[in-house]
C-alpha positions in Angstrom: 85.2 97.3 112.9 83.9 95.4 115.6 86.5 92.8 117.6 86.8 89.9 115.6 85.3 87.0 117.8 88.2 84.2 118.0 86.8 81.8 115.7 86.8 84.6 112.9 90.6 85.5 114.2 92.1 81.7 113.7 90.1 81.6 110.4 91.5 85.0 109.1 95.2 84.1 111.0 94.4 80.2 109.3 94.2 82.1 105.9 97.3 84.2 105.7 99.3 81.3 107.3 98.8 78.6 104.1 98.8 82.0 101.2 101.9 82.7 103.0 103.0 78.8 102.8 101.9 79.2 99.0 104.4 82.6 98.9 106.8 80.2 100.6 106.8 77.0 97.7 106.9 80.0 95.2 110.1 80.8 96.6 108.6 84.8 97.5 108.6 85.2 94.1 112.5 84.6 93.1 112.5 80.7 91.8 110.2 81.0 89.5 113.3 80.8 87.1 114.9 77.7 88.5 113.2 75.3 86.2 113.7 75.7 82.2 110.7 74.0 81.6 107.8 74.2 78.5 107.1 77.6 79.8 109.7 79.4 79.0 107.8 79.0 75.3 104.5 79.1 76.3 101.6 79.2 74.4 99.7 83.1 74.8 96.6 84.1 72.5 97.6 87.7 72.8 99.0 90.0 75.9 95.0 91.8 76.3 94.2 88.1 77.5 97.2 87.9 79.9 96.2 91.2 81.1 92.4 90.4 81.5 92.5 86.4 83.0 95.4 87.4 85.2 94.0 90.3 86.4 90.7 88.1 87.5 93.0 85.8 89.2 94.3 88.5 91.4 90.9 89.9 92.6 90.0 86.3 93.8 93.7 85.9 95.4 94.1 89.5 96.9 90.6 92.0 97.0 88.1 90.7 99.6 84.8 91.4 98.5 84.7 95.0 101.0 87.4 95.9 97.9 89.9 95.9 100.2 93.4 95.0 98.5 94.6 93.0 101.0 98.9 91.5 101.2 98.6 88.1 102.9 102.6 87.9 102.7 102.5 90.5 105.1 100.1 89.4 108.0 97.4 90.6 105.7 97.7 94.2 106.0 96.3 96.6 103.3 98.5 99.5 102.1 98.1 102.9 100.3 99.9 101.6 97.7 98.2 97.9 97.1 94.7 100.5 96.9 96.3 102.6 94.6 97.3 99.8 92.3 94.3 98.0 92.4 92.4 101.8 90.8 95.4 101.6 88.2 94.5 98.1 87.3 91.1 98.3 87.3 90.4 101.8 85.0 92.9 99.9 82.5 91.2 96.9 82.4 87.6 99.0 82.0 86.3 97.5 85.4 83.9 100.3 86.8 83.1 97.8 89.7 86.1 96.8 90.9 87.6 100.8 90.5 84.7 102.5 92.6 84.6 99.5 95.0 88.0 100.3 96.0 88.0 103.8 96.0 84.6 103.9 98.1 86.9 101.8 100.3 89.8 103.7 100.3 88.0 107.3 101.1 86.2 105.2 103.7 89.0 103.7 105.7 91.8 105.4 104.4 91.7 108.9 103.7 92.6 111.7 106.0 89.9 113.4 107.2 92.3 117.0 107.9 93.3 116.4 104.7 92.8 114.3 100.9 95.6 112.3 101.1 95.5 108.3 102.6 96.9 107.1 106.0 99.9 104.1 104.5 98.6 101.2 106.2 96.0 99.3 107.4 95.1 95.9 109.0 94.6 94.2 112.5 95.5 96.1 115.9 97.1 94.3 118.8 93.4 94.9 120.2 91.5 92.5 117.3 89.9 95.6 115.8 90.9 96.7 112.3 92.0 100.4 111.5 94.8 102.3 110.7 98.0 100.5 112.6 99.2 104.1 114.7 102.2 101.6 116.0 103.3 101.4 112.4 103.0 104.9 111.8 100.2 103.9 109.4 98.6 107.5 109.7 101.5 108.6 107.4 100.4 109.3 103.8 103.1 107.6 101.0 103.5 110.1 98.5 103.1 107.7 95.4 100.3 105.8 96.8 98.9 109.0 96.5 100.1 109.8 93.2 98.8 107.0 91.7 95.5 107.4 93.0 95.3 110.9 91.9 96.6 110.1 88.3 93.7 106.9 88.9 90.9 109.1 89.4 92.1 111.2 86.1 92.0 108.3 83.9 88.1 107.1 85.6 87.0 110.5 85.0 88.1 110.2 80.7 87.2 106.5 80.5 84.2 107.2 82.3 83.2 111.1 82.2 82.0 111.3 85.4 83.3 114.7 86.7 82.9 113.8 90.2 86.6 111.9 89.9 87.7 114.8 89.0 86.8 117.2 91.6 88.1 114.4 93.8 91.3 114.3 91.9 91.5 117.8 92.0 91.1 117.8 96.1 94.0 115.0 96.5 96.3 116.4 93.6 96.6 119.7 95.8 96.9 118.2 99.1 100.6 116.3 97.2 101.9 119.9 96.3 100.4 121.1 99.7 101.2 118.7 102.1 104.5 116.3 100.2 106.3 119.4 98.5 108.9 121.0 100.1 110.9 123.8 98.4 114.7 124.1 98.3 115.4 127.1 97.3 112.5 127.8 95.0 112.7 124.2 93.8 110.5 121.6 94.2 110.7 118.1 95.8 108.4 115.5 96.2 108.9 114.2 100.4 108.4 110.9 100.4 105.4 111.2 102.9 103.5 114.4 104.6 105.4 114.4 107.9 108.6 115.2 106.0 107.8 118.6 104.9 107.4 119.9 108.6 109.2 117.4 110.4 112.3 120.0 111.3 115.0 117.6 110.2 117.9 119.3 107.9 117.4 116.1 105.6 114.5 115.4 103.9 114.0 111.9 103.1 113.1 111.0 99.1 112.0 107.9 97.5 112.9 108.5 94.1 110.3 105.8 92.7 107.5 107.8 94.3 108.6 110.5 91.2 105.4 109.7 88.3 107.0 112.3 85.9 103.4 111.1 84.0 101.2 112.0 85.8 102.8 115.4 86.7 102.1 116.5 82.9 98.7 115.6 83.6 98.4 117.5 86.9 99.0 120.4 85.4 96.6 120.3 83.0 94.2 119.5 85.9 95.4 121.9 88.9 96.9 124.9 87.2 97.7 126.9 90.8 100.4 124.6 91.2 103.8 124.9 88.9 103.9 120.9 88.5 106.0 120.9 85.3 108.6 122.2 87.4 108.4 119.3 89.6 108.3 117.1 86.9 111.5 118.5 85.5 112.7 118.6 89.0 112.7 115.0 89.6 114.5 114.4 86.3 117.1 116.7 87.7 117.3 114.6 91.3 117.1 111.2 89.6 120.3 112.1 87.6 122.1 113.7 91.1 121.6 109.8 92.3 122.9 108.4 89.9 126.2 110.8 90.2 129.0 108.5 90.9 127.2 105.3 90.9 126.1 102.5 88.4 122.5 102.7 89.5 120.3 104.5 91.5 119.1 104.2 95.3 116.1 102.9 97.1 115.5 105.8 99.0 118.1 109.4 99.8 117.9 112.2 101.4 118.4 116.1 100.3 119.5 118.4 102.3 116.7 121.2 103.5 119.5 124.1 103.0 121.2 123.3 99.9 119.5 120.7 98.0 122.1 118.1 97.9 121.4 114.7 98.1 123.1 111.8 100.3 122.5 108.5 101.3 119.3 108.8 103.7 120.6 108.0 107.0 118.0 105.3 107.8 117.2 103.7 104.8 118.1 101.7 102.1 120.7 102.9 99.6 120.2 99.8 97.8 119.2 99.4 94.1 116.1 96.7 94.6 112.7 96.3 96.2 111.4 100.3 95.4 113.7 101.7 93.1 112.8 98.5 90.3 110.4 101.0 90.0 112.1 104.0 88.4 112.7 102.7 85.2 108.9 102.2 84.7 108.2 105.0 85.9 110.7 106.7 83.2 109.3 104.7 80.8 105.7 105.8 80.9 106.3 109.7 80.8 108.2 108.7 77.5 105.3 106.4 75.7 102.7 109.0 77.2 104.3 112.3 76.2 107.7 111.7 74.5 110.1 113.4 76.9 113.2 114.0 75.9 114.1 114.4 80.5 112.9 110.5 79.6 115.4 109.8 76.8 118.1 110.9 78.7 117.4 109.8 82.2 116.8 106.3 80.9 120.5 106.4 79.6 122.3 106.2 83.0 120.9 102.6 83.6 123.5 100.8 81.1 124.3 98.6 83.2 121.1 96.6 83.5 121.9 96.2 79.2 125.4 94.9 80.3 123.9 92.5 84.3 121.4 90.7 81.8 124.2 90.1 78.3 126.5 88.5 81.5 124.3 86.8 83.4 121.0 86.8 81.1 119.5 87.3 83.9 118.8 90.9 86.3 119.4 89.7 90.0 116.9 91.2 92.8 119.3 93.2 94.5 122.0 95.5 93.8 124.6 98.1 95.4 124.4 101.3 93.9 128.3 100.4 92.4 126.5 97.4 90.6 127.5 94.7 93.2 124.5 91.6 93.2 123.6 91.8 96.4 120.5 88.8 96.7 121.6 87.3 93.5 117.4 85.8 93.2 115.9 86.7 90.0 111.9 89.0 91.2 109.1 89.3 88.4 108.8 92.4 90.3 112.5 93.0 88.9 111.9 92.4 85.6 108.5 94.3 85.3 110.0 97.6 86.6 113.1 97.2 84.9 111.2 97.0 81.4 111.2 100.5 80.7 114.5 100.5 80.9 114.4 97.8 77.9 112.3 99.4 76.1 113.7 102.4 75.5 117.2 101.2 75.5 117.6 97.8 74.5 115.0 96.8 72.4 116.2 94.3 71.4 117.4 92.9 74.8 113.6 93.8 75.3 112.3 91.3 73.8 113.9 88.4 75.0 113.4 89.4 78.6 110.1 89.8 78.3 109.4 86.4 76.6 112.1 84.4 78.9 111.4 86.3 82.3 107.6 87.8 81.7 105.5 85.8 79.5 107.2 82.8 81.1 105.3 83.0 84.1 102.1 82.5 82.3 100.1 79.4 82.1 98.0 80.0 79.1 95.5 76.7 80.1 94.6 77.6 83.0 95.1 81.6 82.5 97.0 82.6 85.1 100.5 82.6 86.5 102.2 79.0 86.6 103.5 79.6 90.2 101.2 82.2 92.4 102.8 85.5 92.3 102.9 87.4 95.7 100.7 90.5 95.9 104.1 93.0 94.9 105.2 90.9 92.1 101.7 90.0 90.5 101.8 93.6 90.2 105.1 94.4 88.7 105.0 91.6 86.4 101.6 92.8 85.1 102.9 96.3 84.9 105.5 95.1 83.2 103.9 93.0 80.4 101.3 96.0 79.8 104.0 98.6 79.2 106.1 95.9 77.1 102.6 95.6 74.7 102.1 99.4 75.2 98.5 98.3 76.9 98.9 101.0 79.4 96.9 104.6 77.2 97.2 107.5 78.4 93.4 107.4 78.5 93.3 111.5 78.5 94.9 111.8 76.0 92.1 112.7 73.2 90.0 115.3 75.4 90.3 118.5 75.1 91.3 121.3 77.0 87.9 122.3 78.1 87.3 119.0 80.0 89.7 120.0 82.7 88.4 123.3 82.6 87.1 124.2 86.9 
């Protein structure tokens, strides 16, 4: 992309500033619950309408005409994570135009030339051009986004029956295993990116919220050359170890390359917050789709959340692993993520949390959120609402095994 003119730069920065002001007014998604107004009992026509109308508004706010998903609260960057969320939401919403446009932009701008994984961050460089942000190690992959992109492609193949999606999914899935899965004593571990496998460090950096057991089950059907079910089982074992002696799992951990022992990641946040909130969702999706007993067992480790809800009527945005509150503000993203736990382990509380903390965000009169949600909160509130209503189907469930044969 050629350098921008001064006027174009000014207009882009002004747009980012204005959206940033909106984010501040929204309390970065934290102050939405401070006013016990009529929104605690909104008139909603149906969950389907909530998801469809908020999806339309999300596209208007965060997806540009080239199908780039823009995180305005983060200087207008685009991440592989953001592209993957758009692909998942669009396939579940049967929005093929958005899916195809997003996938094309992602391939063109983020996919590596040497493999089929994706650079994790793209935006405006210091010289005014746009591209992968090398100064932020932007060319490194992020294994959660790579996994979600491959999953979205499988679901797209199931919904629209275009074999090109399946072909592309296989290429991504193969490279996830070859470049992001590390074997320790014969057991597979999903690393955070494509750098950890051959980094030379004794410690492998892992983000447990990147684990996606439901996706691995589908990957095992699509890619029979790698033991994906072993990774699925091992991911639950790592999650269990990350809980050991703690109330909650951490955002990041390290795994010893020789022994497989887990520990706090020295250079990363080990609290339960922005990243780890996704763990209960990932577990619950595996339970909903495949009734995996490992998922049912894993979710029992999160009983602290039930206690926190009953004591405060709220879940804080950040906890230490021992359960101490580190940031008492409430976050729609947190509620969307932990909904997975409550659905499986505390269904009575799930009903209250859904109505008071997720459905209350939605204004049925305007078909959007009462207060604009930042990019991340918008996605995870949406995923939580959809999960609660079982509107995140495994679109591949009814396809015969022959549909995936090479």
